[in-house]
VEXDREN-2710 file (C-alpha; in Angstrom, 1 decimal):
% VEXDREN-2710
k/r/px/py/pz
1/MET/34.2/98.2/-150.9
2/SER/34.0/101.9/-152.2
3/HIS/33.9/104.9/-150.0
4/THR/30.4/105.6/-151.1
5/SER/29.1/102.3/-149.9
6/HIS/30.8/102.9/-146.5
7/LEU/29.2/106.2/-146.1
8/LEU/25.7/104.7/-146.9
9/ILE/26.0/101.9/-144.3
10/HIS/27.2/104.4/-141.5
11/SER/24.4/106.8/-142.3
12/ARG/21.9/104.1/-142.0
13/LYS/23.3/103.0/-138.6
14/LEU/23.2/106.8/-137.4
15/LYS/19.6/107.0/-138.6
16/ASN/18.8/103.8/-136.6
17/ALA/20.6/105.0/-133.5
18/SER/18.5/108.3/-133.4
19/ASN/15.3/106.3/-133.6
20/LEU/16.5/104.0/-130.8
21/LEU/17.2/107.1/-128.7
22/HIS/13.8/108.6/-129.6
23/HIS/11.8/105.5/-128.7
24/GLN/14.0/104.3/-125.7
25/ARG/15.0/107.6/-124.2
26/ALA/13.8/106.7/-120.8
27/LEU/16.4/103.9/-120.5
28/PHE/19.2/106.2/-121.2
29/VAL/18.3/108.9/-118.6
30/PRO/20.3/107.3/-115.7
31/CYS/23.4/107.5/-118.0
32/PHE/23.5/111.3/-118.1
33/SER/24.6/113.9/-115.5
34/THR/22.1/116.3/-114.0
35/ASP/22.9/118.9/-116.5
36/ALA/22.4/116.6/-119.4
37/GLN/19.1/115.5/-117.9
38/SER/17.9/119.2/-117.7
39/SER/18.4/119.6/-121.4
40/ILE/16.6/116.3/-122.2
41/ASN/13.6/117.2/-119.8
42/THR/12.8/120.3/-121.7
43/ASN/10.8/118.0/-124.0
44/ARG/7.2/118.1/-122.9
45/ASP/6.8/114.4/-123.1
46/MET/7.0/112.6/-119.7
47/LEU/10.3/110.7/-119.3
48/LYS/9.5/107.6/-117.2
49/THR/12.0/105.5/-115.4
50/ARG/10.6/102.5/-113.5
51/TYR/12.6/101.3/-110.6
52/HIS/12.2/99.3/-107.4
53/GLY/8.4/99.1/-107.8
54/TYR/8.0/102.9/-108.6
55/GLU/7.3/104.9/-111.7
56/SER/9.4/108.1/-111.5
57/SER/8.6/110.9/-113.9
58/SER/9.7/114.5/-114.5
59/ARG/7.7/117.0/-116.3
60/ASN/9.0/120.5/-117.0
61/GLY/11.5/120.3/-114.3
62/VAL/14.7/118.6/-113.0
63/PRO/14.7/115.8/-110.5
64/LYS/16.7/116.4/-107.3
65/GLN/18.6/113.1/-107.8
66/ALA/18.4/110.4/-110.6
67/PRO/17.7/107.0/-109.2
68/ASN/20.7/104.7/-108.9
69/PHE/20.1/101.8/-111.2
70/THR/21.9/98.6/-109.8
71/LYS/20.9/95.1/-109.8
72/ARG/20.4/95.3/-106.1
73/ASN/17.6/97.8/-106.2
74/ILE/15.9/96.2/-109.2
75/SER/15.5/93.0/-107.4
76/MET/12.5/92.2/-105.3
77/VAL/9.9/94.3/-103.6
78/THR/7.8/92.9/-100.8
79/MET/4.3/94.1/-100.2
80/GLY/2.3/92.6/-97.4
81/ARG/3.2/89.1/-97.4
82/GLY/3.3/88.8/-101.1
83/SER/6.4/89.3/-103.2
84/ILE/6.5/91.6/-106.2
85/GLY/9.3/90.9/-108.6
86/GLU/10.9/93.1/-111.3
87/SER/13.7/92.3/-113.7
88/VAL/15.2/94.0/-116.7
89/PHE/15.4/91.9/-119.9
90/ASN/16.7/93.6/-123.1
91/GLY/16.1/97.1/-121.9
92/GLU/12.5/96.3/-120.9
93/ILE/11.1/95.8/-117.4
94/SER/8.6/93.0/-116.7
95/ARG/6.4/93.3/-113.6
96/SER/4.3/90.6/-112.0
97/SER/2.5/93.2/-109.8
98/GLN/2.5/97.0/-109.6
99/PHE/3.1/99.5/-106.9
100/GLN/2.5/102.7/-108.9
101/SER/4.0/105.8/-107.6
102/ARG/4.9/108.9/-109.6
103/ARG/7.4/111.5/-108.4
104/CYS/6.0/114.7/-109.6
105/TYR/7.7/118.2/-109.9
106/ALA/5.3/121.0/-110.6
107/SER/6.2/124.0/-112.6
108/ALA/4.1/126.2/-110.3
109/SER/5.5/127.3/-107.0
110/ASP/2.3/126.3/-105.1
111/LEU/3.1/122.5/-105.2
112/PRO/6.3/121.2/-104.0
113/PRO/7.9/117.8/-105.2
114/HIS/5.7/115.0/-104.2
115/GLN/4.8/111.4/-104.8
116/ALA/1.5/110.3/-106.2
117/ILE/0.7/106.8/-105.0
118/GLY/-1.6/104.8/-107.4
119/MET/-3.9/101.9/-106.8
120/PRO/-1.6/99.0/-107.3
121/SER/-2.2/95.8/-109.4
122/LEU/-2.0/93.1/-106.8
123/SER/-3.2/90.1/-109.0
124/PRO/-3.0/89.2/-112.7
125/THR/-6.8/89.6/-113.0
126/MET/-7.3/92.9/-111.0
127/THR/-8.6/96.0/-112.8
128/GLU/-9.9/97.9/-109.8
129/GLY/-9.9/97.7/-106.0
130/ASN/-11.4/99.0/-102.8
131/ILE/-9.8/100.8/-99.8
132/ALA/-10.8/98.7/-96.7
133/ARG/-9.1/101.1/-94.2
134/TRP/-6.2/103.5/-93.8
135/LEU/-3.6/102.6/-91.1
136/LYS/-1.9/106.0/-91.4
137/LYS/-3.5/109.5/-91.1
138/GLU/-2.8/112.6/-93.1
139/GLY/0.3/114.3/-91.6
140/ASP/1.8/111.0/-90.3
141/LYS/5.4/110.2/-90.9
142/VAL/5.8/107.0/-93.0
143/SER/8.9/104.9/-93.3
144/THR/9.9/102.2/-95.8
145/GLY/8.1/98.9/-95.1
146/GLU/5.3/100.5/-93.0
147/VAL/1.7/99.5/-93.9
148/LEU/-0.2/102.5/-95.4
149/CYS/-3.6/100.9/-95.9
150/GLU/-5.5/97.6/-96.6
151/VAL/-6.6/97.2/-100.2
152/GLU/-9.4/94.8/-101.2
153/THR/-8.5/93.1/-104.4
154/ASP/-10.6/90.8/-106.6
155/LYS/-9.0/87.9/-104.5
156/ALA/-8.4/89.1/-101.0
157/THR/-7.5/91.9/-98.7
158/VAL/-3.7/92.9/-99.1
159/GLU/-1.6/95.3/-97.0
160/LEU/-0.1/98.1/-99.0
161/GLU/3.4/99.1/-97.8
162/CYS/5.2/102.3/-98.1
163/MET/8.2/102.2/-100.4
164/GLU/10.0/105.5/-99.3
165/GLU/10.3/107.6/-96.2
166/GLY/8.3/110.8/-96.0
167/TYR/5.0/112.2/-94.9
168/LEU/1.4/111.3/-95.8
169/ALA/0.2/114.7/-97.1
170/LYS/-3.2/113.8/-98.7
171/ILE/-5.5/110.9/-98.8
172/ILE/-7.6/111.1/-101.9
173/TYR/-9.8/108.0/-101.3
174/GLY/-10.8/107.3/-97.7
175/ASP/-11.9/104.3/-95.9
176/GLY/-14.5/102.2/-97.7
177/SER/-13.9/103.8/-101.1
178/LYS/-15.0/101.4/-103.9
179/GLU/-14.2/100.5/-107.4
180/ILE/-11.0/102.5/-107.7
181/LYS/-9.3/101.7/-111.1
182/VAL/-5.7/100.4/-111.1
183/GLY/-3.2/103.3/-111.5
184/GLU/-5.7/105.9/-110.1
185/VAL/-4.0/108.2/-107.5
186/ILE/-5.2/107.3/-103.9
187/ALA/-2.7/109.2/-101.8
188/ILE/0.1/111.8/-101.9
189/THR/3.4/111.8/-99.9
190/VAL/6.0/114.5/-99.5
191/GLU/9.6/114.5/-98.2
192/ASP/9.3/117.6/-96.1
193/GLU/6.9/118.0/-93.3
194/GLU/6.3/121.8/-94.0
195/ASP/4.9/120.8/-97.5
196/ILE/1.9/118.9/-96.0
197/ALA/-0.3/122.0/-95.7
198/LYS/0.1/122.8/-99.4
199/PHE/-1.9/119.7/-100.3
200/LYS/-4.9/120.3/-98.2
201/ASP/-7.1/121.0/-101.1
202/TYR/-5.2/119.0/-103.7
203/GLN/-7.2/117.0/-106.2
204/PRO/-5.4/114.9/-108.9
205/SER/-6.0/116.1/-112.4
206/ALA/-6.0/114.1/-115.6
207/SER/-2.9/113.9/-117.7
208/GLU/-2.7/115.2/-121.1
209/PRO/-2.8/111.8/-122.8
210/ASP/-5.9/110.8/-120.9
211/ASP/-7.6/114.0/-122.1
212/ALA/-6.5/113.2/-125.7
213/THR/-7.9/109.8/-125.3
214/ALA/-11.2/111.1/-124.0
215/LYS/-11.5/113.4/-127.0
216/GLU/-10.8/110.5/-129.3
217/THR/-13.5/108.4/-127.7
218/SER/-16.0/111.2/-127.7
219/ALA/-15.4/111.9/-131.4
220/PRO/-17.1/108.9/-133.1
221/PRO/-20.8/109.6/-132.1
222/PRO/-21.7/111.6/-135.4
223/PRO/-21.2/108.6/-137.6
224/LYS/-23.4/106.5/-135.3
225/LYS/-26.4/108.9/-135.9
226/GLU/-26.1/108.5/-139.5
227/VAL/-26.3/104.7/-139.1
228/VAL/-29.3/104.9/-137.0
229/GLU/-31.2/107.2/-139.2
230/GLU/-31.2/104.9/-142.2
231/PRO/-33.0/101.9/-140.8
232/ALA/-35.5/104.1/-139.0
233/GLN/-37.4/104.7/-142.2
234/GLU/-37.9/101.0/-142.9
235/PRO/-40.9/100.6/-140.5
236/LYS/-42.7/103.6/-142.0
237/SER/-42.8/102.0/-145.4
238/LYS/-44.0/98.7/-144.0
239/VAL/-47.0/100.5/-142.1
240/SER/-48.0/102.5/-145.2
241/LYS/-47.9/99.4/-147.2
242/SER/-50.2/97.5/-144.8
243/SER/-52.6/100.3/-143.9
244/ALA/-53.1/101.9/-147.4
245/PRO/-56.5/101.2/-148.8
246/PRO/-56.8/99.4/-152.0
247/SER/-57.0/101.4/-155.4
248/SER/-59.1/99.1/-157.4
249/GLY/-62.5/100.9/-156.8
250/ASP/-64.8/99.4/-154.2
251/ARG/-64.1/95.7/-155.0
252/ILE/-61.5/94.0/-153.1
253/PHE/-59.3/91.3/-154.6
254/ALA/-58.4/88.5/-152.3
255/SER/-57.6/84.8/-152.5
256/PRO/-60.1/82.2/-151.0
257/LEU/-57.8/81.3/-148.1
258/ALA/-57.2/85.0/-147.3
259/ARG/-61.0/85.6/-147.2
260/LYS/-61.6/82.5/-145.0
261/LEU/-58.9/83.6/-142.6
262/ALA/-60.0/87.2/-142.5
263/GLU/-63.6/86.0/-141.6
264/GLU/-62.3/83.7/-138.8
265/LYS/-60.1/86.5/-137.3
266/ASN/-62.7/89.3/-137.9
267/VAL/-60.3/91.3/-140.0
268/LEU/-61.5/94.1/-142.5
269/LEU/-60.0/93.3/-146.0
270/SER/-60.3/97.0/-146.8
271/SER/-57.6/97.8/-144.2
272/ILE/-55.1/95.6/-145.9
273/LYS/-53.1/96.2/-149.0
274/GLY/-52.3/93.0/-151.0
275/THR/-48.8/92.0/-152.0
276/GLY/-50.0/89.4/-154.7
277/SER/-50.3/89.9/-158.4
278/GLU/-52.1/93.2/-159.3
279/GLY/-52.7/93.9/-155.6
280/LEU/-54.3/90.5/-154.6
281/ILE/-54.5/90.0/-150.9
282/VAL/-53.0/86.6/-150.0
283/LYS/-53.0/84.6/-146.7
284/GLY/-49.6/85.9/-145.9
285/ASP/-50.8/89.6/-145.9
286/ILE/-53.6/88.6/-143.3
287/GLU/-51.0/86.8/-141.1
288/ASP/-48.6/89.7/-141.2
289/TYR/-51.5/92.0/-140.3
290/LEU/-52.5/89.9/-137.4
291/ALA/-48.9/89.7/-136.1
292/SER/-48.5/93.4/-136.2
293/GLY/-51.8/93.8/-134.4
294/VAL/-51.0/91.4/-131.7
295/LYS/-47.7/93.1/-130.8
296/GLU/-49.5/96.5/-130.6
297/ALA/-52.2/95.0/-128.4
298/SER/-49.9/93.1/-126.2
299/THR/-47.5/96.0/-125.5
300/PRO/-49.8/98.0/-123.0
301/SER/-50.9/94.7/-121.4
302/LYS/-47.4/93.8/-120.6
303/ALA/-46.6/97.2/-119.2
304/LYS/-49.8/97.2/-117.2
305/THR/-48.8/93.9/-115.7
306/ALA/-45.3/95.0/-114.8
307/THR/-46.7/98.1/-113.2
308/ASP/-49.3/96.3/-111.2
309/ALA/-47.0/93.6/-109.8
310/ALA/-45.3/95.3/-106.8
311/LEU/-42.3/93.1/-106.1
312/ASP/-40.5/93.1/-102.7
313/PHE/-36.7/92.7/-103.3
314/THR/-33.4/93.6/-101.9
315/ASP/-30.4/94.7/-104.1
316/ILE/-27.2/93.0/-102.7
317/PRO/-24.0/95.0/-103.7
318/LEU/-21.4/93.1/-105.6
319/SER/-18.0/92.6/-104.0
320/GLN/-14.9/92.7/-106.1
321/ILE/-14.3/89.0/-105.6
322/ARG/-17.9/88.2/-106.9
323/LYS/-17.3/90.5/-109.9
324/ILE/-14.2/88.9/-110.9
325/THR/-15.2/85.4/-110.2
326/ALA/-18.4/86.0/-112.5
327/SER/-16.3/87.4/-115.3
328/ARG/-13.7/84.5/-115.2
329/LEU/-16.5/81.9/-115.1
330/LEU/-18.2/83.5/-118.0
331/LEU/-15.0/83.6/-120.0
332/SER/-14.4/79.9/-119.2
333/LYS/-17.8/78.8/-120.4
334/GLN/-17.6/80.9/-123.5
335/THR/-14.1/80.1/-124.6
336/ILE/-13.1/76.7/-123.1
337/PRO/-14.7/73.7/-124.8
338/HIS/-15.8/71.7/-121.7
339/TYR/-16.6/67.9/-121.7
340/TYR/-17.3/65.8/-118.6
341/LEU/-16.3/62.3/-117.5
342/THR/-18.0/60.7/-114.5
343/VAL/-17.0/57.5/-112.6
344/ASP/-18.1/55.9/-109.4
345/THR/-15.5/55.1/-106.9
346/CYS/-15.8/52.5/-104.0
347/VAL/-14.6/54.4/-100.8
348/ASP/-14.9/51.6/-98.3
349/LYS/-11.1/51.0/-97.9
350/LEU/-10.5/54.9/-98.0
351/ILE/-12.9/55.3/-95.1
352/SER/-11.3/52.4/-93.2
353/LEU/-7.8/53.8/-93.8
354/ARG/-8.9/57.4/-92.6
355/THR/-10.2/55.8/-89.4
356/LYS/-6.9/54.2/-88.6
357/LEU/-4.9/57.3/-89.5
358/ASN/-7.1/59.5/-87.3
359/SER/-6.6/57.2/-84.3
360/LEU/-2.9/57.6/-84.8
361/GLN/-3.2/61.4/-85.2
362/GLU/-5.3/61.6/-82.0
363/ALA/-2.6/59.6/-80.1
364/SER/0.2/61.8/-81.3
365/GLY/-1.8/65.1/-80.8
366/GLY/-2.2/65.8/-84.5
367/SER/-5.2/67.2/-86.5
368/ARG/-7.8/64.8/-87.9
369/ILE/-7.6/63.9/-91.6
370/SER/-10.6/64.4/-93.8
371/ILE/-11.9/62.5/-96.9
372/ASN/-11.2/65.7/-98.8
373/ASP/-7.5/65.5/-97.8
374/LEU/-7.3/62.0/-99.2
375/VAL/-9.0/63.2/-102.4
376/ILE/-6.6/66.0/-102.9
377/LYS/-3.6/63.6/-102.4
378/ALA/-5.1/61.1/-104.9
379/ALA/-5.7/63.8/-107.4
380/ALA/-2.2/65.1/-107.1
381/LEU/-0.7/61.7/-107.6
382/ALA/-2.9/61.1/-110.6
383/LEU/-1.7/64.3/-112.1
384/ARG/1.9/63.2/-111.6
385/LYS/1.1/59.9/-113.2
386/VAL/-0.8/61.5/-116.1
387/PRO/1.0/64.9/-116.6
388/GLN/-1.0/65.8/-119.7
389/CYS/-3.8/66.8/-117.4
390/ASN/-1.5/69.1/-115.4
391/SER/-1.3/71.6/-118.3
392/SER/-2.8/74.8/-119.7
393/TRP/-3.6/76.1/-123.1
394/THR/-2.1/79.1/-124.9
395/ASN/-2.6/80.1/-128.5
396/ASP/0.9/78.9/-129.5
397/TYR/1.6/76.0/-127.4
398/ILE/0.4/73.7/-124.5
399/ARG/2.4/74.5/-121.3
400/GLN/2.8/71.3/-119.1
401/TYR/3.7/72.0/-115.4
402/HIS/6.2/70.1/-113.5
403/ASN/4.9/71.3/-110.2
404/VAL/1.5/69.8/-108.9
405/ASN/-0.3/72.7/-107.2
406/VAL/-3.9/71.8/-106.3
407/ASN/-6.6/74.7/-105.8
408/VAL/-9.3/73.8/-103.3
409/ALA/-12.6/75.6/-103.7
410/VAL/-13.8/77.3/-100.4
411/GLN/-17.1/79.0/-100.2
412/THR/-17.4/82.0/-97.8
413/GLU/-19.8/84.8/-97.2
414/HIS/-17.4/87.1/-99.3
415/GLY/-17.6/84.8/-102.3
416/LEU/-15.8/81.7/-103.7
417/PHE/-12.0/81.4/-103.0
418/VAL/-9.6/78.8/-104.4
419/PRO/-6.5/78.7/-102.2
420/VAL/-3.7/76.5/-103.4
421/ILE/-1.8/73.6/-101.9
422/LYS/1.6/73.7/-103.5
423/ASP/3.5/70.5/-104.5
424/ALA/0.6/68.5/-103.0
425/ASP/2.0/65.3/-104.6
426/LYS/5.1/65.6/-102.4
427/LYS/3.4/66.3/-99.1
428/GLY/2.0/64.0/-96.4
429/LEU/-1.7/63.7/-95.6
430/SER/-1.3/65.5/-92.2
431/THR/0.5/68.4/-93.9
432/ILE/-2.2/68.8/-96.6
433/GLY/-4.9/68.6/-93.9
434/GLU/-3.3/71.3/-91.9
435/GLU/-2.7/73.6/-94.8
436/VAL/-6.4/73.2/-96.0
437/LYS/-7.5/74.2/-92.6
438/GLN/-5.3/77.3/-92.4
439/LEU/-6.1/78.4/-96.0
440/ALA/-9.9/77.9/-95.3
441/LYS/-9.7/80.0/-92.2
442/LYS/-7.9/82.8/-94.1
443/ALA/-10.4/82.7/-96.9
444/LYS/-13.3/83.1/-94.4
445/GLU/-11.6/86.0/-92.8
446/ASN/-10.8/87.4/-96.1
447/SER/-7.1/87.6/-95.4
448/LEU/-5.6/85.4/-98.1
449/LYS/-2.3/86.8/-99.6
450/PRO/-1.5/86.4/-103.4
451/GLN/0.9/83.6/-102.7
452/ASP/-2.0/81.7/-101.1
453/TYR/-4.1/81.4/-104.3
454/GLU/-1.8/81.9/-107.3
455/GLY/0.1/79.2/-109.1
456/GLY/-2.5/76.5/-109.1
457/THR/-2.4/73.9/-111.9
458/PHE/-5.6/71.9/-111.1
459/THR/-8.7/72.4/-108.9
460/VAL/-10.7/70.2/-106.7
461/SER/-14.3/71.2/-105.7
462/ASN/-16.1/69.1/-103.1
463/LEU/-19.9/69.6/-102.5
464/GLY/-20.5/66.1/-101.5
465/GLY/-19.0/66.1/-97.9
466/PRO/-20.2/69.4/-96.7
467/PHE/-23.5/69.7/-98.6
468/GLY/-24.5/66.1/-99.6
469/VAL/-24.6/66.9/-103.2
470/LYS/-24.6/63.6/-105.2
471/GLN/-23.1/64.8/-108.4
472/PHE/-22.4/67.9/-110.2
473/CYS/-20.3/69.3/-113.0
474/ALA/-17.8/72.2/-112.1
475/ILE/-16.6/75.0/-114.4
476/ILE/-12.9/75.0/-115.2
477/ASN/-10.8/77.7/-113.5
478/PRO/-8.7/79.4/-116.3
479/PRO/-6.0/78.9/-117.3
480/GLN/-6.2/75.4/-115.9
481/SER/-7.4/72.6/-118.1
482/GLY/-9.3/70.4/-115.5
483/ILE/-11.4/70.5/-112.4
484/LEU/-12.7/67.6/-110.4
485/ALA/-16.2/67.7/-108.9
486/VAL/-16.5/65.5/-105.8
487/GLY/-20.0/64.3/-104.8
488/SER/-21.2/62.6/-101.6
489/ALA/-20.6/58.9/-100.7
490/GLU/-23.7/56.7/-100.5
491/LYS/-24.3/53.1/-99.7
492/ARG/-25.4/50.7/-102.4
493/VAL/-26.4/47.1/-102.8
494/VAL/-23.8/45.2/-104.8
495/PRO/-23.4/41.6/-105.8
496/GLY/-21.5/39.4/-103.3
497/SER/-19.2/36.5/-104.0
498/GLY/-22.0/33.9/-104.3
499/ALA/-24.7/33.7/-106.8
500/ASP/-27.4/34.8/-104.3
501/GLU/-25.2/36.9/-102.1
502/PHE/-25.5/40.6/-101.8
503/LYS/-23.6/43.2/-99.8
504/PHE/-23.4/46.8/-99.1
505/ALA/-20.7/49.2/-100.3
506/SER/-20.1/53.0/-100.3
507/PHE/-19.7/54.8/-103.6
508/MET/-18.5/58.3/-104.2
509/VAL/-19.3/59.9/-107.7
510/VAL/-16.7/62.2/-109.1
511/THR/-16.9/64.2/-112.4
512/LEU/-13.8/65.5/-114.3
513/SER/-14.4/68.7/-116.3
514/CYS/-11.8/68.8/-119.1
515/ASP/-10.6/71.4/-121.6
516/HIS/-10.8/69.4/-124.9
517/ARG/-8.1/71.6/-126.5
518/VAL/-5.6/70.2/-124.0
519/ILE/-7.1/66.9/-122.6
520/ASP/-8.4/64.5/-125.1
521/GLY/-11.1/62.1/-124.0
522/ALA/-8.8/59.1/-123.7
523/ILE/-6.3/61.2/-121.7
524/GLY/-9.0/62.3/-119.3
525/ALA/-10.3/58.7/-118.9
526/GLU/-6.8/57.6/-118.2
527/TRP/-6.4/60.3/-115.5
528/LEU/-9.7/59.1/-113.9
529/LYS/-8.5/55.5/-113.9
530/ALA/-5.5/56.5/-112.1
531/PHE/-7.5/58.6/-109.5
532/LYS/-9.9/55.7/-109.0
533/GLY/-7.1/53.4/-108.4
534/TYR/-5.7/55.5/-105.6
535/ILE/-9.1/55.9/-104.1
536/GLU/-10.1/52.3/-104.1
537/ASN/-6.6/51.2/-103.0
538/PRO/-5.5/54.1/-100.7
539/GLU/-2.5/52.1/-99.4
540/SER/-0.8/52.8/-102.8
541/MET/-0.8/56.5/-102.0
542/LEU/1.7/55.8/-99.1
543/LEU/4.1/54.0/-101.4
END
């Protein structure tokens, strides 16, 4: 290879290296000394280094100490009772949840170095949160692991822990603050106690990129005006066309059908311009005129009716849980092709087995087992038997889960919760019953943690036992592909062994809602067959 070719190849490599440094400069900051960092930080762009659940930045200044990047401090961060994991893959950081905090170094002398704590993202669907209450006051000293406040997410109330030692200098959003966007600053902490007073009147200001985004979003209105102006002229031409008097002297040309219709509706032909040949008024012109007249006449009457009707009502504020539940259910019905399969299951043997098990539980001091516990166990075993139903849809593939985690719908005054029973196929009935009771209690107290409701692969919703609903169709909980709606058990007369013999039997109606992209009709029917087999022969669940 010639020397010229070598030079070309190495020049391309050097060019790519400079681009890599330009785009990934934040990843190289820890590799430089303090002096080297000061030369890099002269750039006005914010250099971000995410570590241990924090987002550290330096703007027009030099940090006191660069963070020590080791595998040990990029491992796990615990918040409340939920775990928040971070790991580095190929130079990028993936986060399942965010505790956002920015370390700021102001160029002015009035604000010392401080940390801005942002509203964390505590669930995959969370976009905003509420501050339930602060457990620390301004001026209090905080240590690593201490709870700062309680945050109401779209799922539950979660404790927000402090990640570094210092002093709580300023609380931006107090108790009861609502609809705070994820990432928005909620508090300021400082390292030195004497710096607290300098943040008495502090208010967070928007960053330069946010201002630029706001300018971009405010720029488009002018073309919208042009679009609106053009169709605004169309009604004028229609009105002039229908209201212009005829130009053919005093004689009015109209078809026989048009004249007859005009007489029946008491319409003056002189007020209508014909659209037929040579200005002939046709039946369609009369109908168009009547249609426009009805609209004009009905408008004041509707307004008058709305004004006269004094309705007595109460506006109920929407909680974060109801907002997110509503958006997810709407997304589910709009994007998931639902179909429904319904079967009747005889529950006589199931009720008999429950009676025997409860007598044993009472004798040993255990808690009673409900029909719903048996339904959850049967659904979990059916999912293990027909794993195609234990899957979810993505645009590129179908993900089939090896764990059977069953969500259980629980209605509370705060909204609908779906806590999860993990590995339900491997747990005994007494364990399932105990977990359901504990999770339902947490849901009613609004104290569920992320690990209590995340990771479900299938959902069971029972409106039969508690409310006596005979049958219903449930909406799939995305990204899952199926949900079982359980109705109430009722006695029916069924044929006996003899020709003229009849007997009573209890039947429970269940309906499986399926995502047709994942679960074909035959697969859904196979799952229901397996579920029905476990319900009608409950001893097989114990094998």
